[in-house]
N, C-alpha and C positions, 0 to 999 in steps of 0.2 A: 670423962673419957679422954685418955691420952691418944695422940695421933697414932701410936704404935698398937694400942690395945684394940681399936676398932669399937663398933657399937656393942652394947651389952647383950643384944639379941643374937649375936654371931660369935659362937664359941668354937675354937679349933679343937679337933679330935683326931690327932695324928694327921693323915693326909686328907681327912674328911672335915666337914663343918657340921655343927649342931646349930639349928635355928631355934631360938626360943620364941614361940608364937602364942598369941592370944587370938583365937578365931571367933568370928561372929557369923554363924550360919543363918540362912534365911534372908540374906540381903538381896537387893535388886541386881547387883552386879558383883562379880568377883574382882577384888582389887586390894592392894595394900592401902590401909587407912592411915598409918602413921605409927607412932609409938604408943605403947600401953604399959607404963612402968618400965621394966627392963625388957619387955617383949616387943616384938613387931606385931602390930594388929593387922589382921587380914579379914576382910569381909568376904563371905562365900555365898554365891548364888545357888545354894543347894540347901535343902532342909536337913536337920540333924537326925535323920531316920535311915535305918538300913545301910549305914555306912556311906550315904550319898555325900555328906559334907566332907568326910575324910577323903573320899575319892576325888572330889572337886579340888580340895586343897593340894593333893599330890599332883594332879593334872596341871593346876595353875603354876605350882613351883617348878615342875619339870619344864613346862613351856617357857616360863620367864627365864630360867637358867639355861635353856636350850640344851637339855639333857634328856637321855632316855628315862622314862618313868621308873625303870628298874633301879636307878641310882638315887632315888628319893624315897625315904621310908619314915613312917612315924615310929619313933622308938619309945615314946612315953605320952600318955594322955589320950589314948584312943577314944575314950568316952567323955573327955573334958574339953573345956574351951582353952585350957592351958596345955600346949603341946610342945614336944621336942621332936624335931624332924632332922634326921641325918641326911646330909647331901654327900654321897660318896663319889667324889670327883677330884680332879687335880686343879679345880678352879682356884684362882687367887682370891684373897679377901676382897680386893677391889672389884673383881669381876662379880662376886656374889652381891656386894653392896650395890654396884651399878645396875645389876639386873633387877633388884628389888626396891631400891630407894630412888625415887624421882625427885631431885632437888627442886625442879620447877613447880611441882605440884605439892610436895610435902614439906618443903623448906630445908634448911640445913640439917645435916644428920646429927650434929653435936648438940 
C-alpha cells in the first residue's frame, strides 16, 4: 500500500467511498476487528437473520463516521459476509480511516 493509495478496504467512488468489508455476525459486541485480506473485518452484535446484522452494520458505520444513516448503504453482499458499503459524503480519506481504524487497538494500518 502506498501512502497515496490508502488501505485496500477503502476505495474512492467519485465523491463517495466504497468500504470493502468482511462481517462476522453474532459477536458479543460490534467493533472493527482488523483486516481480513483486502477487507476491513467488523464483528456485529446482531444475528444474521431478518436483516438484523445488516441494520447493525449500517448503524455502526453511520455512528462511527458521524453521518446520517441515509448516507451509508450496502451496495453488494446483502446476504454475504463479504460486503461493499457506499459512504456518500464529502469525508476525506483520512477522516474515514481515523473513524474506523484505531491504531492503539489495531496497530499500524499498513
